[in-house]
C-alpha positions in Angstrom: 102.4 28.6 -46.3 100.2 29.9 -43.4 98.5 27.0 -41.7 94.7 27.4 -42.7 93.9 27.1 -38.6 96.0 30.3 -37.4 93.6 32.7 -38.8 90.7 31.0 -36.3 93.3 32.1 -32.9 93.9 35.7 -34.0 92.1 38.6 -32.5 88.7 40.8 -34.2 88.1 43.8 -32.6 85.5 44.6 -34.9 81.8 45.1 -33.6 78.9 44.4 -35.8 75.6 45.4 -35.1 72.4 43.5 -36.3 73.6 43.0 -40.0 71.4 40.7 -41.7 73.3 37.4 -43.6 73.1 36.6 -47.4 72.5 33.0 -47.4 73.8 30.2 -49.7 70.9 27.6 -49.7 68.2 27.9 -46.7 67.7 28.0 -43.4 64.5 26.4 -42.4 61.6 28.5 -42.2 60.5 26.9 -39.0 64.2 27.7 -37.0 62.8 30.8 -35.3 65.1 32.2 -32.2 68.5 33.2 -31.3 71.7 31.9 -31.3 74.3 32.9 -29.2 78.1 31.6 -28.8 80.3 32.8 -26.2 84.6 32.5 -26.7 87.7 34.2 -27.3 87.7 37.5 -29.0 90.9 39.0 -28.1 94.2 37.7 -27.6 96.0 40.9 -26.5 96.3 43.1 -23.6 97.8 46.0 -23.9 101.4 45.2 -25.8 101.4 41.6 -24.0 99.6 38.5 -25.9 97.9 36.5 -23.3 99.3 33.1 -22.8 96.5 30.4 -22.8 93.7 29.9 -25.6 91.3 30.4 -22.6 92.7 33.8 -21.5 91.1 36.2 -24.4 88.7 38.2 -23.6 85.2 37.1 -24.3 83.0 38.3 -27.5 79.5 37.0 -27.9 78.2 35.8 -31.6 74.5 36.6 -31.7 72.6 35.3 -34.9 68.7 36.2 -34.9 66.4 33.9 -37.1 63.0 34.8 -38.2 60.9 34.4 -41.8 63.9 32.1 -43.3 66.4 35.0 -42.5 69.4 35.4 -39.9 70.5 38.4 -38.4 74.1 38.6 -37.1 75.9 41.1 -33.8 78.8 40.3 -32.5 79.8 42.0 -28.9 82.7 41.9 -26.7 81.8 41.3 -22.8 81.7 44.4 -20.5 83.6 42.6 -17.4 86.0 44.6 -15.3 88.7 42.5 -16.9 87.4 43.6 -20.1 87.2 47.6 -19.0 90.7 47.5 -17.5 92.5 45.7 -20.3 90.8 48.4 -22.4 91.5 51.7 -20.4 94.9 50.7 -18.7 96.2 48.1 -21.2 96.7 45.3 -17.9 95.4 42.1 -16.8 93.6 43.1 -13.9 93.1 39.1 -12.6 94.8 36.1 -13.0 94.0 34.7 -15.8 94.2 30.5 -16.2 97.9 30.5 -18.6 98.9 34.4 -18.1 99.7 36.4 -14.5 98.1 39.7 -13.5 99.6 43.0 -13.6 100.1 43.1 -10.4 102.9 44.0 -7.5 103.5 40.7 -5.7 101.9 42.0 -2.5 98.7 42.9 -4.8 98.9 39.3 -5.8 99.1 37.0 -2.9 96.2 39.8 -1.2 93.7 39.1 -4.5 94.4 35.0 -3.8 93.9 35.6 0.1 90.5 37.1 -0.2 89.3 35.4 -3.4 89.5 37.8 -6.1 88.8 36.2 -9.4 88.5 37.2 -13.0 85.2 38.3 -14.4 86.2 37.8 -17.7 83.1 34.8 -19.1 84.2 33.4 -22.1 83.0 29.9 -21.9 79.7 30.4 -22.6 75.9 31.1 -21.4 73.4 30.6 -19.1 69.9 31.9 -18.5 68.3 32.0 -15.4 65.0 33.6 -13.7 64.3 35.1 -17.2 67.8 36.9 -17.4 70.8 35.9 -19.7 74.0 36.0 -18.3 77.7 35.1 -20.2 79.9 32.4 -17.8 83.0 30.9 -16.6 84.6 29.3 -13.7 84.2 32.5 -11.5 81.3 33.7 -9.1 80.5 36.4 -11.5 77.7 35.8 -14.0 77.6 39.0 -17.0 74.0 39.9 -17.0 73.3 40.5 -21.2 70.7 41.7 -23.4 69.9 38.5 -26.1 69.1 40.7 -29.0 71.8 43.6 -28.7 74.2 41.6 -26.5 75.0 44.6 -24.5 76.2 44.1 -21.1 73.2 45.2 -18.7 74.5 43.9 -15.0 76.1 41.5 -13.2 75.0 38.9 -10.6 77.2 37.1 -8.0 76.3 33.0 -8.5 77.8 31.6 -5.6 75.6 34.0 -3.1 73.8 31.4 -0.8 76.7 28.7 -1.3 79.9 28.3 0.7 82.1 28.3 -2.6 84.0 30.9 -4.6 82.9 30.0 -8.2 80.5 28.1 -9.6 81.5 25.7 -13.1 80.9 27.1 -16.5 78.8 24.1 -17.3 75.0 23.4 -15.5 72.4 21.4 -16.4 68.6 23.1 -16.4 65.4 21.6 -16.7 62.5 23.4 -17.1 63.7 26.4 -15.4 65.2 24.5 -12.6 69.6 24.6 -12.3 71.6 21.9 -11.1 75.5 23.0 -10.5 78.3 22.7 -8.8 80.3 25.4 -6.9 83.8 25.3 -5.0 85.6 26.6 -3.0 89.7 26.2 -2.4 92.4 26.3 -0.3 94.4 24.1 2.3 91.0 21.8 2.4 88.8 22.3 -1.3 84.9 21.7 -1.7 82.6 21.1 -4.7 79.7 21.7 -3.4 76.3 20.1 -5.5 73.1 22.5 -5.5 69.8 22.7 -6.7 68.4 26.3 -8.3 64.8 26.1 -8.2 63.3 29.8 -10.4 63.3 32.8 -8.4 64.9 31.1 -5.2 68.4 31.0 -3.5 70.7 27.8 -3.9 69.8 24.8 -2.2 73.0 22.9 -1.4 72.8 19.1 -1.8 76.5 17.7 -0.7 80.0 18.2 -0.8 82.7 16.4 -2.1 86.0 17.9 0.1 89.3 17.3 -1.2 92.9 18.6 0.0 94.8 21.4 -1.2 95.0 19.9 -5.0 91.0 19.2 -5.4 90.7 17.3 -9.3 90.0 19.7 -12.2 86.1 19.8 -13.0 84.7 20.9 -15.8 81.5 19.6 -16.4 79.3 16.5 -15.0 76.3 14.1 -16.0 73.1 14.2 -14.9 70.3 11.1 -15.4 66.8 11.2 -14.5 68.0 9.7 -10.6 72.1 10.8 -10.7 74.6 13.1 -10.5 78.2 11.9 -12.0 81.3 13.7 -10.9 84.1 12.4 -12.3 87.7 12.9 -10.2 90.5 12.8 -12.8 93.8 12.7 -11.2 95.0 15.8 -12.7 94.5 19.4 -10.7 95.4 22.6 -9.5 97.6 22.4 -6.3 96.3 25.6 -4.4 99.4 25.5 -1.6 102.0 25.6 -4.4 99.7 28.0 -6.1 99.7 30.3 -3.4 103.3 30.5 -2.6 104.3 31.1 -6.1 101.1 33.2 -6.8 103.0 36.5 -5.5 106.2 35.9 -8.2 103.6 35.8 -11.3 102.5 32.1 -10.7 99.2 31.3 -12.7 97.0 28.1 -12.4 99.2 26.4 -15.1 102.3 26.6 -13.9 100.2 24.9 -10.7 98.4 22.2 -12.5 99.9 18.6 -12.5 99.5 15.2 -11.5 97.6 14.3 -8.2 98.3 11.7 -5.7 94.8 10.0 -5.5 92.8 7.5 -7.8 91.0 8.7 -10.8 87.1 7.7 -10.0 83.8 8.8 -10.5 81.1 9.9 -7.6 77.5 8.8 -8.0 75.3 10.9 -6.7 71.4 11.1 -5.6 70.2 14.2 -7.3 67.1 14.5 -4.8 69.2 13.7 -1.2 73.0 14.4 -2.2 73.9 11.0 -1.1 76.7 9.6 -2.6 75.4 6.2 -3.6 78.5 4.9 -5.5 82.4 5.7 -5.5 83.8 3.4 -8.9 87.4 3.8 -9.6 89.0 3.5 -13.4 92.3 4.3 -15.3 93.3 7.7 -15.7 91.5 10.1 -17.9 91.2 13.6 -18.1 87.5 14.9 -19.0 86.3 18.1 -20.1 82.8 18.3 -21.7 80.2 15.2 -21.1 77.5 14.2 -23.7 75.2 12.6 -21.6 74.5 10.1 -18.9 72.2 7.6 -17.7 71.0 4.5 -16.3 70.8 0.8 -17.2 70.9 -2.6 -16.3 72.6 -2.0 -12.1 74.9 1.0 -13.8 75.3 4.5 -14.7 76.2 4.9 -18.8 78.6 8.3 -19.2 79.7 9.5 -22.7 82.4 12.1 -22.4 85.6 13.2 -24.2 88.2 11.2 -23.0 92.0 12.7 -23.0 94.9 10.4 -21.1 96.7 13.1 -19.3 97.1 16.8 -18.0 98.0 18.2 -21.8 94.8 18.5 -22.2 94.7 21.5 -20.6 98.9 22.5 -20.6 98.5 21.7 -24.3 96.5 24.6 -25.5 98.9 27.4 -24.8 98.8 30.0 -27.8 102.2 29.1 -28.9 101.4 25.6 -29.2 98.6 26.3 -30.9 99.3 29.3 -33.9 102.9 26.5 -34.1 103.3 24.8 -37.7 103.4 21.6 -35.6 101.3 21.9 -33.0 101.4 18.9 -30.2 97.9 18.4 -29.7 95.9 16.3 -27.2 93.9 13.7 -28.8 90.4 12.8 -26.9 88.4 9.7 -28.3 84.8 9.6 -27.3 84.7 6.7 -24.9 81.3 5.2 -22.6 82.0 4.6 -19.5 80.0 1.7 -17.5 79.8 2.7 -13.9 78.5 0.0 -11.9 76.0 1.2 -8.9 77.9 -1.4 -6.7 80.7 0.3 -7.1 82.9 -2.4 -8.6 85.5 -0.6 -11.2 84.6 0.9 -14.4 84.3 -0.7 -18.0 85.2 1.8 -21.4 84.0 1.7 -24.7 85.4 3.4 -27.6 82.4 5.0 -29.3 84.3 7.1 -32.1 88.3 7.6 -32.4 89.5 11.2 -31.9 90.9 13.6 -32.3 87.3 14.8 -31.2 85.8 17.7 -29.0 82.3 19.8 -28.1 80.3 16.8 -28.0 76.2 17.6 -28.2 73.1 15.8 -27.9 69.3 16.8 -28.6 69.7 18.0 -25.1 65.9 18.7 -24.4 64.6 15.2 -25.6 67.5 12.8 -24.3 69.7 14.6 -21.7 69.8 11.9 -19.0 67.7 9.1 -20.7 68.6 6.5 -23.2 69.7 8.0 -26.7 71.1 7.4 -29.8 73.0 10.3 -31.6 75.6 13.0 -30.5 77.3 15.2 -32.5 81.1 16.1 -32.0 84.1 18.7 -33.7 86.3 16.3 -35.3 90.1 16.9 -36.2 92.4 15.1 -39.0 95.0 18.1 -39.1 96.3 21.5 -37.6 94.9 23.2 -34.3 91.2 23.2 -35.4 88.1 21.0 -35.8 87.9 20.3 -39.8 84.5 18.1 -40.3 81.4 17.4 -38.0 80.5 13.8 -36.9 77.6 12.2 -35.9 78.1 9.3 -33.8 75.1 6.6 -33.4 76.1 5.6 -30.0 74.4 2.1 -30.3 76.4 1.1 -33.2 78.2 2.8 -33.5 78.2 3.8 -36.6 79.3 7.7 -38.0 78.7 10.1 -40.4 81.1 12.8 -41.5 80.5 16.4 -43.2 83.4 18.3 -44.3 84.5 21.4 -46.4 88.0 21.1 -47.1 88.1 25.3 -46.5 85.9 25.4 -43.2 87.2 24.9 -39.8 83.8 23.7 -38.5 83.0 24.7 -34.1 80.3 23.4 -32.0 77.5 21.3 -34.0 74.4 22.5 -31.8 71.2 20.2 -32.4 68.0 22.3 -32.6 64.9 20.5 -32.8 62.2 20.9 -35.7 58.6 21.4 -34.6 57.7 17.7 -35.7 60.3 16.0 -33.4 59.7 13.0 -35.2 62.7 11.1 -34.3 65.7 12.2 -31.9 67.5 13.5 -34.7 64.9 15.3 -36.8 66.2 19.1 -36.8 69.6 20.3 -37.8 72.6 21.2 -36.4 73.9 24.9 -36.4 78.0 25.5 -36.3 79.6 28.7 -36.6 83.2 28.0 -38.3 85.6 29.8 -40.3 86.6 29.7 -44.1 89.9 29.8 -44.6 89.5 30.6 -48.5 86.9 33.9 -48.1 88.6 34.5 -45.2 85.7 34.9 -43.0 83.5 33.5 -40.4 80.8 31.0 -41.6 77.3 29.9 -40.3 76.7 26.7 -41.5 73.4 24.4 -41.0 73.4 20.9 -41.5 70.6 18.2 -42.0 70.8 16.4 -38.7 69.4 13.5 -39.6 71.5 13.0 -43.0 74.3 15.9 -42.0 74.0 17.1 -45.1 74.3 21.0 -45.9 70.9 23.1 -45.8 72.4 26.7 -45.5 75.1 29.0 -44.9 75.4 32.7 -44.5 78.8 34.2 -44.9 79.8 36.9 -41.9 81.1 40.1 -42.6 84.3 39.2 -40.9 86.8 36.8 -39.5 86.1 36.0 -35.8 88.3 33.6 -33.5 87.0 30.5 -33.1 84.5 29.8 -30.2 83.4 27.5 -27.5 80.1 26.9 -26.5 76.4 28.0 -27.6 73.1 27.6 -27.1 69.9 28.1 -29.2 66.6 30.6 -27.5 63.7 29.9 -29.0 60.0 29.2 -28.6 59.9 25.3 -29.3 63.1 25.2 -28.0 62.8 26.0 -23.7 66.0 27.3 -22.2 68.7 24.9 -22.7 70.3 23.3 -25.9 73.7 21.3 -24.5 75.1 20.6 -21.1 
């Protein structure tokens, strides 16, 4: 019998435009705006199958809500990587796990000149009234929020001494807080602030050797920025030597000779306030961070080692018995006096894709986090709501549905932190199509679902843009 999760790891080339979806149950009448999700669309380039989950060509999924109805559009992002893959059947730039189709000299030249991919499959970002599909790259691909058509390109590193920016960022009232990176014999991460319509202002640089820590996201409190330094990363010196022969990011990824720790930076001056050591960890996603009693509390999904990256090869994910990394939802207490970190378990994994009521709670004390949880196979099988003050948890599941990231959208009343709904795009394996689910965020009861006209690959991150949610739904 074919494992149910494999359908979420298969290509969908069909693009649909402005399709009204039939609804089972009812979406809230107040739900008005656009929900856009980014993620994989196509896992093949020419006759090759890409090697890693992060290598697939990016596809956007869009849902427009108005008057209780929902309309659906999906579209590939027309990056240069996409154009070359479709027109020439080759990999234009090296992807995390798949080498470029190029000669050894060409690969070496591209590495020396900082020629990165522009396939933006992580998420979406609103800057200066424009919407961009983004990944860990210098380029943001501008998209039309209604049609999802590609309308332009923007170099997100302009004004920064950097070759890429992170795919995850924070936006507060139009102000972006981000981290940009430059890799080489000396590697740096630069914390910056970007005010609306202005060039970015660099605040501070964290300097590492040729094997910097892998950094995907960071925490933001009312006064501080928290940067996790994992004891795992890419050895760029080794990568440079092996790149002409087809090595990739993953081939040079492994343990670092450096302690696991957190850097706590003043978000106004950039000054490093504290460095806090801990046991080994690997973090993709942070739910929230806030200050309390001379410390910062940071809540994140934590893995034990580098298999959090290497274990996401397509060969492993598509196998009958995938060996998956397990992430637990953990609270770190990071003392501002620089003494050692302590940890507390908030929820047993495997879990991933933590979200919160970002508008109301990001950077401040909060109560609820929402996660995708996995009980079997490669893809999540449930959505969990965790009360971090307890902790206690509720779960929603359907035996036929593999849900995606649960994104919180607040109700107009904002009567409580969990007054709103969760939107999650999943895969209904019985119906062999994707389905948009809407859950009551307080009770996790299902309010509505809207089946799509086809099955999509499992997505990564989304944002909700509407008149009542100005700009950002998750980090």
